[in-house]
Jmol script that loads the backbone (N, CA, C; Angstrom):
load data "model"
ATOM      1  N   MET A   1     115.066 105.047 -95.481  1.00  0.00           N
ATOM      2  CA  MET A   1     114.143 104.172 -96.145  1.00  0.00           C
ATOM      3  C   MET A   1     114.178 102.782 -95.522  1.00  0.00           C
ATOM      4  N   LEU A   2     115.362 102.375 -95.105  1.00  0.00           N
ATOM      5  CA  LEU A   2     115.470 101.057 -94.481  1.00  0.00           C
ATOM      6  C   LEU A   2     114.695 101.021 -93.170  1.00  0.00           C
ATOM      7  N   ALA A   3     114.800 102.095 -92.375  1.00  0.00           N
ATOM      8  CA  ALA A   3     114.072 102.147 -91.105  1.00  0.00           C
ATOM      9  C   ALA A   3     112.572 102.127 -91.343  1.00  0.00           C
ATOM     10  N   ILE A   4     112.098 102.836 -92.351  1.00  0.00           N
ATOM     11  CA  ILE A   4     110.671 102.839 -92.661  1.00  0.00           C
ATOM     12  C   ILE A   4     110.225 101.449 -93.107  1.00  0.00           C
ATOM     13  N   ALA A   5     111.043 100.786 -93.902  1.00  0.00           N
ATOM     14  CA  ALA A   5     110.708  99.433 -94.354  1.00  0.00           C
ATOM     15  C   ALA A   5     110.679  98.447 -93.187  1.00  0.00           C
ATOM     16  N   ILE A   6     111.634  98.587 -92.264  1.00  0.00           N
ATOM     17  CA  ILE A   6     111.671  97.679 -91.107  1.00  0.00           C
ATOM     18  C   ILE A   6     110.471  97.923 -90.202  1.00  0.00           C
ATOM     19  N   LEU A   7     110.154  99.194 -89.941  1.00  0.00           N
ATOM     20  CA  LEU A   7     109.005  99.490 -89.084  1.00  0.00           C
ATOM     21  C   LEU A   7     107.691  99.112 -89.756  1.00  0.00           C
ATOM     22  N   GLY A   8     107.624  99.234 -91.064  1.00  0.00           N
ATOM     23  CA  GLY A   8     106.403  98.876 -91.785  1.00  0.00           C
ATOM     24  C   GLY A   8     106.193  97.382 -91.924  1.00  0.00           C
ATOM     25  N   SER A   9     107.245  96.599 -91.724  1.00  0.00           N
ATOM     26  CA  SER A   9     107.114  95.150 -91.887  1.00  0.00           C
ATOM     27  C   SER A   9     106.405  94.483 -90.713  1.00  0.00           C
ATOM     28  N   ASN A  10     106.371  95.140 -89.549  1.00  0.00           N
ATOM     29  CA  ASN A  10     105.749  94.605 -88.326  1.00  0.00           C
ATOM     30  C   ASN A  10     106.341  93.274 -87.886  1.00  0.00           C
ATOM     31  N   ILE A  11     107.611  93.052 -88.194  1.00  0.00           N
ATOM     32  CA  ILE A  11     108.334  91.882 -87.692  1.00  0.00           C
ATOM     33  C   ILE A  11     109.020  92.337 -86.410  1.00  0.00           C
ATOM     34  N   HIS A  12     108.492  91.919 -85.265  1.00  0.00           N
ATOM     35  CA  HIS A  12     108.928  92.460 -83.981  1.00  0.00           C
ATOM     36  C   HIS A  12     110.392  92.166 -83.668  1.00  0.00           C
ATOM     37  N   TRP A  13     110.869  90.972 -83.972  1.00  0.00           N
ATOM     38  CA  TRP A  13     112.264  90.669 -83.657  1.00  0.00           C
ATOM     39  C   TRP A  13     113.213  91.504 -84.510  1.00  0.00           C
ATOM     40  N   LEU A  14     112.835  91.800 -85.762  1.00  0.00           N
ATOM     41  CA  LEU A  14     113.659  92.635 -86.619  1.00  0.00           C
ATOM     42  C   LEU A  14     113.662  94.081 -86.138  1.00  0.00           C
ATOM     43  N   ILE A  15     112.522  94.564 -85.666  1.00  0.00           N
ATOM     44  CA  ILE A  15     112.427  95.917 -85.131  1.00  0.00           C
ATOM     45  C   ILE A  15     113.267  96.051 -83.872  1.00  0.00           C
ATOM     46  N   ILE A  16     113.228  95.064 -83.003  1.00  0.00           N
ATOM     47  CA  ILE A  16     114.001  95.105 -81.755  1.00  0.00           C
ATOM     48  C   ILE A  16     115.502  95.075 -82.058  1.00  0.00           C
ATOM     49  N   ILE A  17     115.924  94.210 -82.965  1.00  0.00           N
ATOM     50  CA  ILE A  17     117.353  94.112 -83.294  1.00  0.00           C
ATOM     51  C   ILE A  17     117.847  95.403 -83.943  1.00  0.00           C
ATOM     52  N   SER A  18     117.110  95.931 -84.905  1.00  0.00           N
ATOM     53  CA  SER A  18     117.558  97.159 -85.570  1.00  0.00           C
ATOM     54  C   SER A  18     117.489  98.356 -84.634  1.00  0.00           C
ATOM     55  N   GLY A  19     116.507  98.412 -83.748  1.00  0.00           N
ATOM     56  CA  GLY A  19     116.439  99.488 -82.758  1.00  0.00           C
ATOM     57  C   GLY A  19     117.594  99.426 -81.785  1.00  0.00           C
ATOM     58  N   THR A  20     117.950  98.225 -81.362  1.00  0.00           N
ATOM     59  CA  THR A  20     119.086  98.058 -80.463  1.00  0.00           C
ATOM     60  C   THR A  20     120.389  98.474 -81.140  1.00  0.00           C
ATOM     61  N   LEU A  21     120.570  98.082 -82.390  1.00  0.00           N
ATOM     62  CA  LEU A  21     121.774  98.481 -83.122  1.00  0.00           C
ATOM     63  C   LEU A  21     121.835  99.995 -83.309  1.00  0.00           C
ATOM     64  N   PHE A  22     120.685 100.631 -83.544  1.00  0.00           N
ATOM     65  CA  PHE A  22     120.655 102.076 -83.700  1.00  0.00           C
ATOM     66  C   PHE A  22     121.046 102.776 -82.398  1.00  0.00           C
ATOM     67  N   VAL A  23     120.506 102.311 -81.275  1.00  0.00           N
ATOM     68  CA  VAL A  23     120.837 102.916 -79.982  1.00  0.00           C
ATOM     69  C   VAL A  23     122.314 102.719 -79.664  1.00  0.00           C
ATOM     70  N   LEU A  24     122.855 101.536 -79.935  1.00  0.00           N
ATOM     71  CA  LEU A  24     124.282 101.293 -79.706  1.00  0.00           C
ATOM     72  C   LEU A  24     125.159 102.186 -80.584  1.00  0.00           C
ATOM     73  N   LEU A  25     124.738 102.416 -81.816  1.00  0.00           N
ATOM     74  CA  LEU A  25     125.488 103.303 -82.698  1.00  0.00           C
ATOM     75  C   LEU A  25     125.485 104.734 -82.173  1.00  0.00           C
ATOM     76  N   ILE A  26     124.356 105.207 -81.702  1.00  0.00           N
ATOM     77  CA  ILE A  26     124.264 106.559 -81.154  1.00  0.00           C
ATOM     78  C   ILE A  26     125.131 106.682 -79.894  1.00  0.00           C
ATOM     79  N   LEU A  27     125.110 105.663 -79.026  1.00  0.00           N
ATOM     80  CA  LEU A  27     125.948 105.681 -77.830  1.00  0.00           C
ATOM     81  C   LEU A  27     127.433 105.655 -78.183  1.00  0.00           C
ATOM     82  N   LEU A  28     127.799 104.901 -79.206  1.00  0.00           N
ATOM     83  CA  LEU A  28     129.196 104.847 -79.645  1.00  0.00           C
ATOM     84  C   LEU A  28     129.651 106.197 -80.177  1.00  0.00           C
ATOM     85  N   ILE A  29     128.810 106.872 -80.929  1.00  0.00           N
ATOM     86  CA  ILE A  29     129.158 108.192 -81.443  1.00  0.00           C
ATOM     87  C   ILE A  29     129.333 109.175 -80.290  1.00  0.00           C
ATOM     88  N   GLY A  30     128.459 109.127 -79.298  1.00  0.00           N
ATOM     89  CA  GLY A  30     128.601 109.990 -78.127  1.00  0.00           C
ATOM     90  C   GLY A  30     129.863 109.700 -77.342  1.00  0.00           C
ATOM     91  N   LEU A  31     130.205 108.430 -77.200  1.00  0.00           N
ATOM     92  CA  LEU A  31     131.422 108.048 -76.489  1.00  0.00           C
ATOM     93  C   LEU A  31     132.669 108.541 -77.227  1.00  0.00           C
ATOM     94  N   ILE A  32     132.683 108.394 -78.536  1.00  0.00           N
ATOM     95  CA  ILE A  32     133.824 108.863 -79.326  1.00  0.00           C
ATOM     96  C   ILE A  32     133.954 110.374 -79.221  1.00  0.00           C
ATOM     97  N   PHE A  33     132.835 111.098 -79.242  1.00  0.00           N
ATOM     98  CA  PHE A  33     132.863 112.551 -79.131  1.00  0.00           C
ATOM     99  C   PHE A  33     133.430 112.978 -77.781  1.00  0.00           C
ATOM    100  N   THR A  34     133.022 112.288 -76.700  1.00  0.00           N
ATOM    101  CA  THR A  34     133.522 112.617 -75.375  1.00  0.00           C
ATOM    102  C   THR A  34     135.001 112.250 -75.239  1.00  0.00           C
ATOM    103  N   LEU A  35     135.395 111.094 -75.739  1.00  0.00           N
ATOM    104  CA  LEU A  35     136.802 110.696 -75.665  1.00  0.00           C
ATOM    105  C   LEU A  35     137.688 111.627 -76.476  1.00  0.00           C
ATOM    106  N   GLN A  36     137.157 112.150 -77.572  1.00  0.00           N
ATOM    107  CA  GLN A  36     137.926 113.091 -78.372  1.00  0.00           C
ATOM    108  C   GLN A  36     138.304 114.311 -77.547  1.00  0.00           C
ATOM    109  N   ALA A  37     137.371 114.819 -76.760  1.00  0.00           N
ATOM    110  CA  ALA A  37     137.654 115.990 -75.927  1.00  0.00           C
ATOM    111  C   ALA A  37     138.738 115.669 -74.903  1.00  0.00           C
ATOM    112  N   PHE A  38     138.649 114.523 -74.243  1.00  0.00           N
ATOM    113  CA  PHE A  38     139.647 114.173 -73.244  1.00  0.00           C
ATOM    114  C   PHE A  38     141.008 113.875 -73.861  1.00  0.00           C
ATOM    115  N   LEU A  39     141.043 113.284 -75.048  1.00  0.00           N
ATOM    116  CA  LEU A  39     142.321 113.059 -75.714  1.00  0.00           C
ATOM    117  C   LEU A  39     142.954 114.372 -76.153  1.00  0.00           C
ATOM    118  N   LEU A  40     142.147 115.344 -76.557  1.00  0.00           N
ATOM    119  CA  LEU A  40     142.695 116.657 -76.884  1.00  0.00           C
ATOM    120  C   LEU A  40     143.275 117.338 -75.652  1.00  0.00           C
ATOM    121  N   LEU A  41     142.593 117.199 -74.516  1.00  0.00           N
ATOM    122  CA  LEU A  41     143.122 117.780 -73.274  1.00  0.00           C
ATOM    123  C   LEU A  41     144.407 117.077 -72.835  1.00  0.00           C
ATOM    124  N   TRP A  42     144.475 115.769 -73.020  1.00  0.00           N
ATOM    125  CA  TRP A  42     145.682 115.028 -72.689  1.00  0.00           C
ATOM    126  C   TRP A  42     146.840 115.485 -73.579  1.00  0.00           C
ATOM    127  N   ASN A  43     146.575 115.680 -74.877  1.00  0.00           N
ATOM    128  CA  ASN A  43     147.595 116.171 -75.790  1.00  0.00           C
ATOM    129  C   ASN A  43     148.037 117.574 -75.383  1.00  0.00           C
ATOM    130  N   ALA A  44     147.109 118.408 -74.967  1.00  0.00           N
ATOM    131  CA  ALA A  44     147.465 119.765 -74.528  1.00  0.00           C
ATOM    132  C   ALA A  44     148.350 119.717 -73.288  1.00  0.00           C
ATOM    133  N   TRP A  45     148.077 118.796 -72.381  1.00  0.00           N
ATOM    134  CA  TRP A  45     148.897 118.654 -71.178  1.00  0.00           C
ATOM    135  C   TRP A  45     150.325 118.233 -71.532  1.00  0.00           C
ATOM    136  N   ILE A  46     150.453 117.311 -72.485  1.00  0.00           N
ATOM    137  CA  ILE A  46     151.784 116.884 -72.926  1.00  0.00           C
ATOM    138  C   ILE A  46     152.507 118.037 -73.607  1.00  0.00           C
ATOM    139  N   MET A  47     151.774 118.771 -74.452  1.00  0.00           N
ATOM    140  CA  MET A  47     152.387 119.923 -75.128  1.00  0.00           C
ATOM    141  C   MET A  47     152.806 120.993 -74.121  1.00  0.00           C
ATOM    142  N   TRP A  48     152.016 121.180 -73.076  1.00  0.00           N
ATOM    143  CA  TRP A  48     152.321 122.186 -72.054  1.00  0.00           C
ATOM    144  C   TRP A  48     153.644 121.862 -71.356  1.00  0.00           C
ATOM    145  N   ARG A  49     153.895 120.568 -71.122  1.00  0.00           N
ATOM    146  CA  ARG A  49     155.118 120.178 -70.425  1.00  0.00           C
ATOM    147  C   ARG A  49     156.351 120.217 -71.313  1.00  0.00           C
ATOM    148  N   HIS A  50     156.209 119.887 -72.607  1.00  0.00           N
ATOM    149  CA  HIS A  50     157.385 119.691 -73.448  1.00  0.00           C
ATOM    150  C   HIS A  50     157.644 120.816 -74.440  1.00  0.00           C
ATOM    151  N   GLU A  51     156.692 121.675 -74.682  1.00  0.00           N
ATOM    152  CA  GLU A  51     156.854 122.716 -75.696  1.00  0.00           C
ATOM    153  C   GLU A  51     156.675 124.088 -75.059  1.00  0.00           C
ATOM    154  N   SER A  52     156.839 125.114 -75.875  1.00  0.00           N
ATOM    155  CA  SER A  52     156.617 126.467 -75.381  1.00  0.00           C
ATOM    156  C   SER A  52     155.112 126.748 -75.299  1.00  0.00           C
ATOM    157  N   HIS A  53     154.749 127.794 -74.600  1.00  0.00           N
ATOM    158  CA  HIS A  53     153.345 128.107 -74.336  1.00  0.00           C
ATOM    159  C   HIS A  53     152.823 129.129 -75.340  1.00  0.00           C
ATOM    160  N   THR A  54     152.893 128.800 -76.608  1.00  0.00           N
ATOM    161  CA  THR A  54     152.400 129.705 -77.629  1.00  0.00           C
ATOM    162  C   THR A  54     150.961 129.344 -77.983  1.00  0.00           C
ATOM    163  N   LEU A  55     150.312 130.232 -78.709  1.00  0.00           N
ATOM    164  CA  LEU A  55     148.925 130.001 -79.112  1.00  0.00           C
ATOM    165  C   LEU A  55     148.810 128.752 -79.978  1.00  0.00           C
ATOM    166  N   ALA A  56     149.729 128.563 -80.888  1.00  0.00           N
ATOM    167  CA  ALA A  56     149.675 127.402 -81.779  1.00  0.00           C
ATOM    168  C   ALA A  56     149.804 126.089 -80.998  1.00  0.00           C
ATOM    169  N   ASN A  57     150.580 126.080 -79.935  1.00  0.00           N
ATOM    170  CA  ASN A  57     150.731 124.865 -79.134  1.00  0.00           C
ATOM    171  C   ASN A  57     149.559 124.638 -78.197  1.00  0.00           C
ATOM    172  N   MET A  58     148.763 125.652 -77.956  1.00  0.00           N
ATOM    173  CA  MET A  58     147.640 125.522 -77.035  1.00  0.00           C
ATOM    174  C   MET A  58     146.291 125.344 -77.739  1.00  0.00           C
ATOM    175  N   LEU A  59     146.302 125.178 -79.055  1.00  0.00           N
ATOM    176  CA  LEU A  59     145.042 125.031 -79.774  1.00  0.00           C
ATOM    177  C   LEU A  59     144.288 123.771 -79.357  1.00  0.00           C
ATOM    178  N   THR A  60     144.998 122.690 -79.057  1.00  0.00           N
ATOM    179  CA  THR A  60     144.306 121.484 -78.622  1.00  0.00           C
ATOM    180  C   THR A  60     143.664 121.682 -77.251  1.00  0.00           C
ATOM    181  N   LEU A  61     144.271 122.478 -76.407  1.00  0.00           N
ATOM    182  CA  LEU A  61     143.666 122.799 -75.113  1.00  0.00           C
ATOM    183  C   LEU A  61     142.360 123.554 -75.310  1.00  0.00           C
ATOM    184  N   TYR A  62     142.401 124.578 -76.159  1.00  0.00           N
ATOM    185  CA  TYR A  62     141.196 125.378 -76.384  1.00  0.00           C
ATOM    186  C   TYR A  62     140.098 124.554 -77.046  1.00  0.00           C
ATOM    187  N   LEU A  63     140.471 123.698 -77.979  1.00  0.00           N
ATOM    188  CA  LEU A  63     139.492 122.869 -78.662  1.00  0.00           C
ATOM    189  C   LEU A  63     138.883 121.838 -77.718  1.00  0.00           C
ATOM    190  N   GLY A  64     139.700 121.211 -76.887  1.00  0.00           N
ATOM    191  CA  GLY A  64     139.190 120.240 -75.920  1.00  0.00           C
ATOM    192  C   GLY A  64     138.259 120.879 -74.909  1.00  0.00           C
ATOM    193  N   LEU A  65     138.625 122.058 -74.414  1.00  0.00           N
ATOM    194  CA  LEU A  65     137.745 122.764 -73.472  1.00  0.00           C
ATOM    195  C   LEU A  65     136.452 123.196 -74.143  1.00  0.00           C
ATOM    196  N   ALA A  66     136.538 123.629 -75.394  1.00  0.00           N
ATOM    197  CA  ALA A  66     135.333 124.050 -76.106  1.00  0.00           C
ATOM    198  C   ALA A  66     134.382 122.879 -76.325  1.00  0.00           C
ATOM    199  N   ILE A  67     134.910 121.705 -76.657  1.00  0.00           N
ATOM    200  CA  ILE A  67     134.066 120.539 -76.866  1.00  0.00           C
ATOM    201  C   ILE A  67     133.353 120.152 -75.575  1.00  0.00           C
ATOM    202  N   LEU A  68     134.017 120.318 -74.429  1.00  0.00           N
ATOM    203  CA  LEU A  68     133.399 119.972 -73.154  1.00  0.00           C
ATOM    204  C   LEU A  68     132.440 121.041 -72.640  1.00  0.00           C
ATOM    205  N   ILE A  69     132.748 122.316 -72.855  1.00  0.00           N
ATOM    206  CA  ILE A  69     131.980 123.402 -72.241  1.00  0.00           C
ATOM    207  C   ILE A  69     130.816 123.874 -73.105  1.00  0.00           C
ATOM    208  N   LEU A  70     130.979 123.911 -74.424  1.00  0.00           N
ATOM    209  CA  LEU A  70     129.967 124.516 -75.287  1.00  0.00           C
ATOM    210  C   LEU A  70     128.585 123.850 -75.235  1.00  0.00           C
ATOM    211  N   PRO A  71     128.452 122.531 -75.107  1.00  0.00           N
ATOM    212  CA  PRO A  71     127.097 121.981 -74.975  1.00  0.00           C
ATOM    213  C   PRO A  71     126.370 122.483 -73.728  1.00  0.00           C
ATOM    214  N   PHE A  72     127.074 122.602 -72.613  1.00  0.00           N
ATOM    215  CA  PHE A  72     126.441 123.119 -71.391  1.00  0.00           C
ATOM    216  C   PHE A  72     126.119 124.597 -71.515  1.00  0.00           C
ATOM    217  N   LEU A  73     127.023 125.339 -72.127  1.00  0.00           N
ATOM    218  CA  LEU A  73     126.798 126.765 -72.330  1.00  0.00           C
ATOM    219  C   LEU A  73     125.634 127.006 -73.290  1.00  0.00           C
ATOM    220  N   GLY A  74     125.518 126.187 -74.314  1.00  0.00           N
ATOM    221  CA  GLY A  74     124.406 126.302 -75.253  1.00  0.00           C
ATOM    222  C   GLY A  74     123.069 126.034 -74.598  1.00  0.00           C
ATOM    223  N   ASN A  75     123.012 125.023 -73.732  1.00  0.00           N
ATOM    224  CA  ASN A  75     121.767 124.736 -73.010  1.00  0.00           C
ATOM    225  C   ASN A  75     121.427 125.855 -72.040  1.00  0.00           C
ATOM    226  N   LEU A  76     122.419 126.423 -71.402  1.00  0.00           N
ATOM    227  CA  LEU A  76     122.190 127.517 -70.468  1.00  0.00           C
ATOM    228  C   LEU A  76     121.685 128.763 -71.190  1.00  0.00           C
ATOM    229  N   LEU A  77     122.289 129.079 -72.318  1.00  0.00           N
ATOM    230  CA  LEU A  77     121.907 130.280 -73.063  1.00  0.00           C
ATOM    231  C   LEU A  77     120.589 130.132 -73.800  1.00  0.00           C
ATOM    232  N   SER A  78     120.210 128.900 -74.151  1.00  0.00           N
ATOM    233  CA  SER A  78     118.967 128.717 -74.903  1.00  0.00           C
ATOM    234  C   SER A  78     117.740 129.094 -74.083  1.00  0.00           C
ATOM    235  N   SER A  79     117.846 129.054 -72.771  1.00  0.00           N
ATOM    236  CA  SER A  79     116.703 129.449 -71.952  1.00  0.00           C
ATOM    237  C   SER A  79     116.580 130.969 -71.858  1.00  0.00           C
ATOM    238  N   HIS A  80     117.611 131.712 -72.218  1.00  0.00           N
ATOM    239  CA  HIS A  80     117.582 133.166 -72.136  1.00  0.00           C
ATOM    240  C   HIS A  80     117.421 133.850 -73.491  1.00  0.00           C
ATOM    241  N   VAL A  81     117.489 133.091 -74.568  1.00  0.00           N
ATOM    242  CA  VAL A  81     117.367 133.645 -75.901  1.00  0.00           C
ATOM    243  C   VAL A  81     115.935 133.437 -76.384  1.00  0.00           C
ATOM    244  N   PRO A  82     115.288 134.438 -76.951  1.00  0.00           N
ATOM    245  CA  PRO A  82     113.917 134.247 -77.431  1.00  0.00           C
ATOM    246  C   PRO A  82     113.854 133.266 -78.587  1.00  0.00           C
ATOM    247  N   GLN A  83     112.822 132.461 -78.613  1.00  0.00           N
ATOM    248  CA  GLN A  83     112.643 131.479 -79.669  1.00  0.00           C
ATOM    249  C   GLN A  83     112.048 132.158 -80.906  1.00  0.00           C
ATOM    250  N   PRO A  84     112.454 131.747 -82.095  1.00  0.00           N
ATOM    251  CA  PRO A  84     111.916 132.375 -83.323  1.00  0.00           C
ATOM    252  C   PRO A  84     110.452 131.999 -83.543  1.00  0.00           C
TER     253      PRO A  84
END
end "model"
wireframe off; spacefill off
backbone 0.3
color backbone group
């Protein structure tokens, strides 16, 4: 509702400021999502060196790899799956 009110007000400087803040927020969320994957991989590397190689100790490795690989795999598979 706030975005609709800002766009409906036709105050250009307010639209530019709120649009810029929105884009920065989206970029920050993307950066945090990407850093999360790399921090999980870093944790998996530390666990690999100091702990045993069990499934429970490797969950951060699998999760970090999944966060990095699944978006690309989803885009690749979406071109081969029929659309509803």
